[in-house]
C-alpha positions as CSV (number, residue, x, y, z in Angstrom):
1,M,-161.1,-9.9,-98.7
2,T,-158.4,-9.5,-101.3
3,I,-157.8,-13.3,-101.6
4,P,-161.3,-14.0,-103.0
5,L,-160.8,-11.0,-105.4
6,W,-157.6,-12.5,-106.8
7,L,-159.1,-16.0,-106.9
8,F,-162.2,-14.9,-108.8
9,L,-160.0,-12.9,-111.1
10,A,-158.0,-16.0,-111.9
11,I,-161.2,-18.0,-112.5
12,D,-162.4,-15.1,-114.8
13,V,-159.2,-15.4,-116.8
14,G,-159.9,-19.1,-117.0
15,F,-163.3,-18.4,-118.6
16,I,-161.6,-16.4,-121.3
17,V,-159.0,-19.1,-121.9
18,A,-161.8,-21.7,-122.1
19,S,-163.7,-19.6,-124.5
20,V,-160.7,-19.2,-126.8
21,L,-160.1,-22.9,-126.7
22,G,-163.7,-23.7,-127.4
23,V,-163.8,-21.3,-130.4
24,R,-160.7,-23.1,-131.9
25,T,-162.5,-26.5,-132.1
26,K,-164.0,-27.8,-135.3
27,K,-167.5,-28.7,-134.0
28,P,-170.0,-25.9,-134.4
29,S,-172.1,-27.0,-131.4
30,V,-169.1,-26.9,-129.1
31,V,-168.2,-23.4,-130.4
32,W,-171.7,-22.0,-129.8
33,F,-171.9,-23.6,-126.4
34,S,-168.5,-22.3,-125.4
35,I,-169.3,-18.8,-126.5
36,I,-172.7,-18.7,-124.8
37,A,-171.7,-20.4,-121.5
38,N,-168.4,-18.8,-121.0
39,S,-169.7,-15.3,-121.8
40,I,-172.6,-15.8,-119.3
41,F,-170.2,-17.1,-116.6
42,F,-167.7,-14.3,-117.4
43,V,-170.3,-11.6,-117.0
44,L,-171.8,-13.0,-113.8
45,L,-168.4,-13.5,-112.2
46,S,-167.2,-10.1,-113.3
47,G,-170.3,-8.6,-111.6
48,L,-169.5,-10.5,-108.4
49,I,-165.9,-9.3,-108.5
50,F,-167.1,-5.7,-108.9
51,L,-169.4,-6.0,-105.9
52,L,-166.6,-7.6,-103.8
53,A,-164.3,-4.8,-104.9
54,I,-166.9,-2.2,-103.7
55,A,-167.3,-4.1,-100.4
56,N,-163.6,-4.2,-100.0
57,G,-163.3,-0.5,-100.6
58,I,-166.1,0.4,-98.2
59,S,-164.8,-1.9,-95.4
60,E,-161.1,-0.8,-95.5
61,P,-160.0,2.7,-94.8
């Protein structure tokens, strides 16, 4: 169960990096899309990581 947690955490960090790279571009449409899409994906994946962490804590002694 800990492997998916670390994998999803790495993907979550990737969303942060993608958001930073999207904000640094010159096109306003890319900046807005990057902020909105990456923040939605970040929040959803962080919620999934939280639920997996709770499941991992319940299942292991």
